[in-house]
N, C-alpha and C positions, 0 to 999 in steps of 0.2 A: 652457658653452653650459648654459644652464637651457631646461629643455622647460617649457611652463604646459598641466596640464588643467585646465581652469576648474570643469567638471562634477562635480569629485573634488578641486577644491582641489589640485590636487598637482604639484610639483613633482619633476623628474629630470633629469638632468644629462648631458652629454658632455665629458668632463674632456679637452682635447685638445694635445698635446705634439708639435709637429710634424706629423707625420700618422699617428700614434699615438692611439686615443681609448680610454678605459675610461666603459662605460655603469653611471650609479650610481642604484639604484633605477627600474627601467623599468617600464612600465606592460605590461599582458600585449600590448595592440598593439601590436607593434616597427616598425612600417610608416615612422614617421616619421624612427626613428633612424635606421633603413638607407640611407633616401631622403638624408638632409644629410649622413651621412658618403659616398653616391657622389657626390653633388654637389659636393663640396670632397675628394674624393679621399682619406678619411680612410680608416685601416685600424682598426676596432675590437676590440680585444685582449684584454677583458674583461667580465664586472659587476662590480659590486663592492653586495653588497647591505647594507644599516646596520642590517638587523632582518628579522623574521618580519612584515609588515603583515598588520594584517586589514582596513583600507577598501576594498584593492583586491586582485587578482590578480595578482600579479608577474611579468614579462616573462623571466626570467632563461631559463627552460627553452626558450619562445621562441626565445633570441637562441644558445641552446646548439646547438638544433637547425637555425638559421638559420646559423650561423657555427664552429660545434665550439671554443669557447674556454671558457675556466674562468670558474667563478663563486667569488669571494672572501667569504668569510662568517664568521664567527664560530664556532669549533670549538665553541661551546657553544649553538650553535643547535637543533641537534637534528636539523637538513635529514638527511630521508632519500633524497637525492638526492648524487648525487657533488661536493663542492667542494676547494677550495682553502682550507684552514682555517686564521683567522687567531686568533692571541691577541695581547694586551696587546704591541704593539712591534714585531709582524711588519712589515715593508714588502715592496712591490713595485713596477717600475718600469714607468710609461706615458711611452714615449718620453723624454723628459731630466728628465721631472719623476718625485718618489719619493711615494708615497704611505704613511703609516703605519696603522697600525690602533691604536686609542685604546679600549679598554675602558669604557661611557658607561652601566650599566644606571641604570632609572630607570622609564621606560617600561614595556620590557619587562627582563626578565632579560640579555638577548642580545645589548641595544642596543649600537652601535661606532659611533663615528663613524671619517672617514678625514682626518686629516692631510693636507695636498699640501705638499710642499717643489720649490723650484726647484732645479734641479741648482748644487750647491756651495754652497747656502743652508742655515744653519742656524737658516733662523726660516720657520716656516710661511708659506702666504699666506693657506691658505683652510684650512676644515673643513668636511665634510660631516657636518651632524648628524643627519641622518634625522629621528627624531621625539623625539629626545633634547631640543633646544632648537630652538624656534621663535621665529620676529620675536616679542617680545613676550609671548613664554609658553614653556611648555614640555610635552611629552608627558602626556595622561593617565596615570596608572597603575592607573586599574583595569580592563582588560580582561583577566582571567587567568583569573576564575570561580572563588575558593577554592583556585588552585593557588600562590595569593602574596595574601596580602591588598595592600587599595592603599597601604595608609598605609607599608605593610614597603617598597613599589615607591617611595613617594614619599618615602622616607628614603633610599633609595640615588640618587635624583633630587638628593636635598641635596647629598648626598657627591659626586655626579658633577660637581656645579656647584662647588663650594668644594673641593673636592682635585684637581679634573682642569682644566676649563674656564676656571676660571676665573685658572688660572696662565699662560694666553695671553697674547702682547700683545694691547692694544687694537686693532691695526691689522688682525688675524686677519679675513678674510672668513667669513662664516657662512651658508651655504647650507643651508636646511631642505628637508625634502620637501614640505612644507605649507604652503599659507598661510591667509588668512580664509575660512569658511564650511567648515573642517575640522573632522571630531566627535573628530578625534585628540585635541584640547587643546579649551579654552577660549581666548575673547580673542584668535585668532590677528590677528594685523597685516596689512595687505593688501600691506605691502613684501614684493617677493619675496627680501629678501636682508640683512643688516644686520653690524655687526662685533660681536668680543668686548666692545670699550668703547661700544658704543652699547648691548647687552643689560645689559652692568655696570650702568651708567648710569639705563638707563630700563626692563627689564623687572620689572613688578610684580612678579612672584612669586621671582626670585633677589636683590631687593633686601630680602627677609626675611632678618635673620640669624640668628634661632634657628631651631633643627630642630621643634622644634614646630609654630610659627608657619606654618613653607614648609610642612607638611603639610596644617594647615587650608588653606591658602590654596590651595593643588594640589585638594584633594578636595571644596573646596565652588564650589557653582554650573556642575558638571559635564551637560553635556545628556547624555541617559539615550544609551546606544550602539545603532546598529540592530544586531536580531538577526542580520544576514548577517554580523555583523564576526567573530565567533569563527569560524563556519564558513571565510571567507576565509584567516584565520591559520590553522587546520588544512590548509588548501589549499597554501600557501604553503611550508607546514614538510613536507607530505609530496613536492611537487613537482605542480605545476599539470598535466593535462592537457593535452597539445597539442591546437591548437586549430584544426579544416578551416575556415578562414575563407572559403573560395570555395564551400564546400557548400552548396546549396541548402535552407532553412530547409523542415520538415516542416510540409504544410498540412492544417490543421486543417477537420475535417467541417462543411460549411456545411448545417448543420441546429438545430434549436430543443431537440434533446436534449442540446447542449454548455450549455446557458444553465439546467441542470436539476442539473445536478451539482455536490455541495456544497463539495467539496475543491478544483475547477478554478478556476482564476483567469482570469478575460479581464480585460485591459490593453487599455483604447483610450489610443492615444497620443495623439490630437487635442488639439485648443487645447477652453478651455472653453464656448467660445459652440457649435460644432458639438455636439459631447459633449452639451450641453444640448437641442439640439431634434431629438435621436434619438440611440439607440445600443441596441447590442446589448443584451437584459436580465441583468443582473447583472454588467453589466461595470463596471469604477470605472477614473475618468479619471485615469491617469498621462501628465500631458503629456509631452512630448518633448523640449519648451522650454524645461522646468525640470531639476531636480538627478531625473530618470528612474532613474540607477543606485541612490540615495538611497534614494527614495521605493518602488521595487520591493522593495529591499534590507530596506526597512523593515515593511511592510504583506505581501508576499506570503510566505508560510512557505518557509523554504529547500527544497530537492526538489520545491515542492509543483508540481502541474502547471499549466502559464501558455499561455494563447494571447495571442497578440501582435496588436491590430487597428488598422487605420489605410490610410493611402495605401500603396501598395508601397516609394514614397520613405521615409516613417516605419518602415515595416518594415525596412527594409535597415539604417538606421541604427541604430534600437533594437536589433536582433540583435547588431551591431557592439558597442554600447556594452556590452550587460548581460552579454557573454564578460568586462568587464573585472571585473564583479563576481562572477563563475561562476553565472550564471542561463541558462538555455535554453528555450526553449517553440518549441510550434508557432505558427504563424502564419495570419491570414485578414484577409484585404484587407476594408477594408469594405462596398467598392464590390459585391462578391460576395454578403454577406450583403441586400444590399438588393437586385440586381439578380433573385434568388430570390426577391422579392417576402416576404419574414420581417417577424415585427413587431420593433418600433422600442419602447426605453421612452423615456421625456421626464422630465426634470427641469425647466428653465427657470430664469432668472434672475428676481430681483426687484431693481431700481432703489434706489438709495439714496431718493430723492423717495418714491416709492410703501410702501418699509419705513417711513420716518421718519412720513408720515401713519397708517399703520396704529396705530404706538406711540401717539400722541396721539391716537385713539379708542379704545383699548383694542382692536384686532382683529388686533393682527400676531401670527405666530405664533413659535413658541418659538425663540428664537435660539440658537443654540448656536456660541460662539468653539472654534472646532478648533486655536486656537495652542496655543504652550507656557502654561505656567502665567504665568510671569514675563513675556510680553509680554501677557496677557490684565491680570495686577493692573497693569502700565505705562499703558496704554491701550486700552478698552473705547469702544465706541459705545451704553451703556445697562445696562440689567439683564437678563443675559445667562447662560445656561449655559456651563462652560468646560469641556469636553470634550476633552482632546489627541489630536490627528489619532491619533500612534500606538499609542494604545488604546483609540479610539473603538467599534470592535467590541466589546469586554468592556463599555466603560462606557455604550453605550446601552442596556445595561436598565433605568438609571434612566427611560428617557422613556417614551410610549406611541407606539405606530407608528403607532395612528389619527389621531394629530394632526398637523398641519401645521407642521413643520421648515424654518428658513432656518441654512444655515453660513454660517459667516463666518470670513473669515481677511483678512491684509496685502492682497492682490492677484488673489484668487479662485482661485488655483492648487488651494492645500490644500482648499478649501474646496467646489473641483468634486470633488476626492477624495473628501470626506467623505460627496459625496452619493451615488458607489457603495457605499459601505462602508454606508449607512442602508437604500439601496435591497436590497443584500442582505441585512439584517436582518430586513425586512419593512415598513418605513416606507414610505407609500404616498403622501404627500404631502411632496416634497421639493426644495428651491428652494435656489440658491445667491446670496448678495450679488454682484451683478455688478460688478467693478472692485474686489470688496474694502473694506476701510478706507481704503484711499488715496481711492477714489472719494470715499468718505463725507466725508472731512474736506475734499476738493477740493471738494465739492458745498456745502459750507459748515454741516453738521449738526454737532451737538454731539457730543462726548468726555468721556469720564469718566478719569480717574487712578487712583493705586492710594490716594485719601481714597474712605471709606463715600460711596456714593450717596446723596442727601439725599432723601426721600420727594418733595420735589415737584419733581424734576428734570424729571419728562416736562409740564413747563410749553409751554404752545406755543411756535414756533421764535421769535415777536417778544421774546419774554421771554430770550432766551439772549444772554450779550455775548458774540459772536465775535471770533476775532484776524484781525490783518490781515496783507495781503502790503504790504511794501516793495519795489520794485525796486532791482534794482541802480544804475541811474543817479541815483536819488532817494537812495539811501543814500551816495550818493558826493559827492551836492551836501550832503547833512547833515555828511557830515565834512570838509569843504570851507569850509561856511559858519557851519555851527552846532556848531561842537564842543564839548562839554560838557553839551549842553541834552538828553541822553540818554545813558542805561544802554545799552553793547552787551557782548552777552555771547556767548562761543564756545565751543559745548559739543562740539566732535570731541577725540580724544581727544588727551593732554596733547604727544605725539610730533608730530602734525601743526598743531599749535597753536605748536609752538616754530618748526615750517619755515617756518610761512606764516600771519598773521594781520594785520587789520584796525588800524589808530591807534585810539589808547585803548579797543581790546577786552578783557574778562578771560574766562580759560578755567575754565570750571567743569562737572561732571558734572551731565548730564543729571538725575540723582537728587536730588542736591542743589538743583539750580533748582524741580525739582518740589515738593521738600518744606520749604525755606529761606522762611521769610513775609518774608524781607528782598528776596523780589525784587519782590512784593505791593505795594510801597509807594515812591513816587517822587514829583518835580517831573514828570519830561518819562518819554517813553515807554521801553519796556525791546523792545531790537531784539536778536532771537534768529536766530543763524545758525549753520550746518552745513555740512556738505562739498556736498548737492544741495537743502537746504528741505525736503524731505523731513520728517523728525523736528524740526524746528526748529518747522514747521507743527504738528505732530502734539501739543508741549509746548507753545507759546503759545497754541493752542488750550483745554487745559487750564486753561492760568494765567486765560485770558482769561474763565472762569465762576469764579473766586475770586476777583476783582479790577477795578474800573472803570480802575485803572491801564491807559494805552494799550498794550498788547501785539501787537508788530509780530513776522513772521518772516520774514528774506530771503527773497523768491522765486528759487528756480533754487540756492541757497547760493552759495558763495564760487567754484562752478565757476562760474558764471553771473558773479558779479560782476567774476571775475578775466578771462574772455573780454571783458565789455562792456568793462572800464574797463583796467586796468593792462596787459591783453595788449595791447593797441592803443596803446596810450602805448611801450610798450616796445620795440615796432619802429619808431616815426615817426623820421623826420630831427631831429636835434638840432644846431643852429647852434651854432660854437663863437665867444665872446667876439672880438671883432674883424673879424667877418665871414670866419674862415675858412675852410676844407672842414668837408661835415658829416659827422656818423658816425652808426650806428647805435645803438643803445639797448641797453644791459646785457640779455644775455640771459635772458628770464625762466624763474623755475625752473616744473618742470612743475606743471600745476594736479593737484587732487587727483584719483585715480582715480574713475571715474563707473558704477554700473552698467550691464551690457548682456548680450544673451540668451547665455543659454551658450553656452560653443563646445564644439563635443563630439570634436575632435581635438589633441592637444599640437601648442603652438605653440613654436615654438624663440625664443629673446632672451637678449640678452645680461644678466646678474643688475646690479642697482644703480641701475632705476630702476621704482618703483611699477608696479604692472600693472592693468589692466583686471579688475575681479569680477567674476562672475555675482552677482547681486543676491540668487541665490538664491531660495528660495520659502516 
């Protein structure tokens, strides 16, 4: 049984055999596991940790307190608490199932996977891979900070695959500890599980045959790890302090003096719009509806005093969620601040049309894109300064605090956080682009890609050649009535394309579509499709400014196409020849997962079906 915690892209498991269960890589809040076990009459017999996790505080000692069960872990882990030490080949039973420990260094030196065997079977059924092997990726090797080089660990990861995991049968199910959105690796798939055979054939990292090539691929393009990772890893090795989950949080002083304490972090949990309309001076907006844990762990220094601001419900949820990454603080209901009549800071938002008009007449403020450099290079709204959010505090020294600034990101989540950081640095006129670049594109304003923006790119909007949208119904008619009169390019990952694609479509990497001049020519239109239409529209917008060829993006992506065309057709009654009885059409494959708001509690599911993911922010 897999438990999915989307806000941390974390998978944990209950291995169930009969009425016994083993908990694997648990979250610090063990309520969901205990509730599931109670509901189904299960006895949890122990905890298995694949390694000392860095991105969350594990719940192994919480379970020991609750059930007095053993913790199974690599003897080389350096754990400072009592464990049942495992080494290569160690085994233990869960009901009729047997778990065999396999040493798999790479992500960490103490990495250990768990092979699961049915009773009397000499071939394993599944393997808990932790952060050693993900679906479509491998664990990052750069988190030890000088204790061992990243290249050394990457070399160990190479050996782990070629000498250990690659020897397993193709049918063995791969059950990782993380999915898409996790910072414990790069380019993780949305799929919650895989098989050794699938990873052997499709994982872009382990398909590299040479050691040096593998090491280079693993080290290239890793996102910067949040500063809290090293502290969580240390907590997990030492043994995390037990949490008093029902304890009332400390109430912060309702007094303006808290806004003048330089090292005190005031975290506003509300959505960007109410934050912009009025917030406690000096507070930063890390909204509850996004990846609260990751951004607090990135922006707020470890052990810095912190005050959580919001409604009572928002505060309650935030306190619980931040325990998962080792953060605590006092609380301040926003209503208490306003009821006391204390001053509010305001920032406001700028609508895409307003900002575009300012850019045309030369009155625009300085536009600061707070996304990562690779995001900024791939697509931006014009002449902007790229100051990534995770380093905005120090990078803001490049700017004049007296000049007006507007912050930009994809959805306005990060830019709203940037507003607070800049205000803490003394900036007086700071706003956020309402709706982010997604709203900008939706409104039809031009965007630019990795090519250098031309000097004349600020021409009036009527001269900008924009991409068009094509509806699922219109594309379906073209496929049926006019095949061969257009080019259809699918920019999803190859594994998604193999699972399902439209007739006549070709699969291409987004970067290739942007850089290959061949896509700019052709007698008919170029139609770009992706999962939900967002990236396709961005790329179509960039290409449309390079060519007069009609460029279209599938509105709503293949999710919408499937729902509006093939899904309906799949369930209609189909008459058999000769007027025989009717039967239901074949079951449709599951549509691609779509983004949904971050879920803050782990939800149980059976591995094997792609799960919906938080889009992140």
